[in-house]
C-alpha positions in Angstrom: 0.2 0.2 -0.2 1.5 3.2 -0.5 -0.2 6.8 0.3 0.9 9.9 -1.9 1.3 12.7 0.5 2.5 16.6 0.6 4.3 17.2 4.0 4.1 20.8 5.2 7.6 22.0 6.3 5.9 22.4 10.2 5.5 18.8 10.2 8.9 17.9 9.0 10.3 20.1 11.8 8.0 19.0 14.4 9.5 14.8 13.2 12.9 16.0 13.6 12.6 17.5 17.7 10.0 15.3 18.8 11.6 13.1 21.7 8.2 11.2 21.2 9.1 8.2 19.0 5.4 7.4 19.0 4.2 11.0 17.9 2.1 11.2 14.8 5.1 13.3 12.9 7.8 10.7 13.7 5.4 7.8 12.7 4.6 9.6 9.2 8.3 10.1 8.9 8.9 6.2 9.6 6.2 5.6 6.8 8.4 7.8 4.4 11.3 5.6 5.1 9.8 2.5 5.2 8.6 3.4 1.7 4.9 3.1 2.2 4.3 6.7 1.9 5.6 8.6 -1.1 6.2 12.2 -0.5 4.9 14.6 -3.3 7.8 17.5 -3.8 9.5 19.7 -5.6 12.4 21.6 -5.6 10.8 24.7 -3.9 9.5 22.3 -1.0 12.7 20.5 -0.6 14.4 24.0 -0.3 12.2 25.2 2.4 12.5 22.1 4.0 16.2 22.3 4.4 16.4 26.2 5.0 13.8 26.2 7.7 15.6 23.2 9.5 18.6 25.0 9.5 17.3 28.2 11.2 19.2 29.0 14.6 16.2 28.7 16.5 16.0 24.7 16.3 19.8 23.8 16.7 19.4 21.2 14.4 23.4 19.7 12.8 23.3 20.6 9.2 24.2 17.0 8.7 21.4 15.3 10.3 19.2 18.0 7.9 21.2 17.0 4.8 20.3 13.4 5.4 16.5 13.8 6.3 16.2 16.1 3.5 18.1 13.2 1.4 15.3 10.6 2.5 12.5 13.1 0.8 14.7 13.5 -2.1 15.5 9.5 -2.5 11.9 8.5 -1.8 9.5 11.3 -3.3 8.3 12.0 -6.1 9.0 15.6 -8.0 5.7 17.4 -9.2 5.9 20.8 -11.2 2.5 22.0 -10.8 0.9 25.1 -12.2 0.0 27.8 -9.8 -3.2 29.3 -10.4 -4.3 32.6 -8.9 -5.8 30.8 -5.4 -5.3 33.0 -2.4 -4.0 31.8 0.6 -3.4 33.3 4.3 0.0 32.5 3.4 1.1 32.5 -0.3 4.1 30.6 0.4 1.7 27.8 1.2 0.2 27.4 -2.0 3.1 25.7 -3.6 2.0 22.6 -1.0 -1.6 22.9 -2.2 -0.8 22.9 -5.8 1.5 20.1 -5.5 -1.2 18.0 -3.5 -3.4 18.7 -6.5 -1.3 16.9 -8.6 -2.8 13.4 -7.8 -6.6 12.9 -7.5 -5.7 10.1 -4.7 -3.2 12.3 -2.6 -3.2 14.0 0.9 -1.7 16.8 2.2 -0.3 16.9 5.9 0.1 20.2 8.0 0.4 21.0 11.5 -1.7 24.2 10.9 -5.2 23.5 8.7 -6.3 27.1 9.1 -3.9 27.7 6.2 -5.5 25.5 3.8 -9.2 24.9 2.5 -11.1 22.4 4.4 -11.0 19.5 2.7 -11.4 15.8 3.2 -7.9 15.3 2.1 -6.3 17.8 4.0 -5.3 16.5 7.6 -3.5 16.8 10.6 -0.6 14.1 11.4 -2.5 12.4 13.6 -5.7 11.7 11.7 -2.9 10.8 8.6 -1.7 8.4 10.5 -5.5 7.2 11.3 -6.0 6.7 7.6 -2.8 4.9 7.1 -3.4 2.7 9.9 -7.0 2.1 8.2 -5.4 1.4 4.7 -2.7 -1.1 6.0 -5.7 -3.1 7.9 -7.8 -3.1 5.1 -4.8 -3.9 2.6 -3.4 -6.9 4.9 -7.1 -8.1 4.7 -7.4 -8.4 1.4 -4.3 -9.5 -0.1 -2.8 -13.2 0.6 0.7 -11.7 0.3 2.6 -8.6 1.0 3.5 -6.2 -1.8 7.8 -6.5 -1.6 10.0 -3.2 -2.7 13.2 -4.1 -3.9 15.9 -1.7 -2.3 19.7 -1.6 -3.2 22.2 -1.8 -0.5 22.9 1.6 -1.0 19.8 3.2 -0.8 19.2 1.4 2.4 22.7 2.8 3.9 20.7 6.1 3.3 17.3 5.3 4.6 19.3 3.9 7.5 21.3 7.4 8.1 18.2 9.5 7.7 16.6 7.3 10.7 19.7 7.9 12.7 19.7 11.4 11.8 16.3 11.8 13.0 17.1 10.0 16.3 20.1 12.7 17.0 18.3 15.6 16.3 15.8 14.3 18.5 18.2 13.6 21.3 19.9 17.1 20.7 16.8 18.7 20.7 16.0 17.1 24.0 19.7 18.5 25.2 19.4 21.9 24.1 15.8 22.4 25.3 14.2 22.7 21.4 12.4 19.2 21.9 8.6 19.8 21.1 8.7 23.6 20.6 5.0 24.4 19.8 3.6 24.4 16.0 2.7 28.2 16.4 6.7 28.8 17.2 7.5 26.6 14.2 5.4 28.5 12.1 6.7 31.8 13.3 10.3 30.6 12.1 8.8 29.4 8.7 7.2 32.6 8.1 10.5 34.4 9.1 12.7 32.2 6.3 9.6 33.2 3.9 10.0 36.7 4.7 13.7 36.7 4.4 14.3 37.8 7.8 
């Protein structure tokens, strides 16, 4: 079972800063690493991930950020959406929304639902994990054999490095006091990045 998801930057930051391995953001990241969640990306989204994760407030090691961004690039599929003139509270959220519209079966996961139109497939990380859990249970009951994906040893090493980077960043966040920063503060850092501050 594969689920196509556009992941908002605030969810990626939260996954790196949480010390709770069972948090929805961390579980979603694990599903990306396992290949069950396919990130829908483009160069603008990847750039924002990297630049926001490197903001001084989050105190993340650049090597760990690079490994995590490499995982998204490795596991994701890039899209070049057309940007119609739709108005958004934050116009920079539009690229996430337009990328999500590239597939009829895609989801958009965000920690800030009010920034997007109210649609059934725009979900919080918690709700997305519920959808994935239901889909896994349904597919397990419908199929006799689990699907299998061939992963080269090199790709497996890259995936493992990203998971290790995530663990290191969460341990560092706990040690330096940035663990579990509220989503409002993460969103403020994203806003500052987008305004060039």
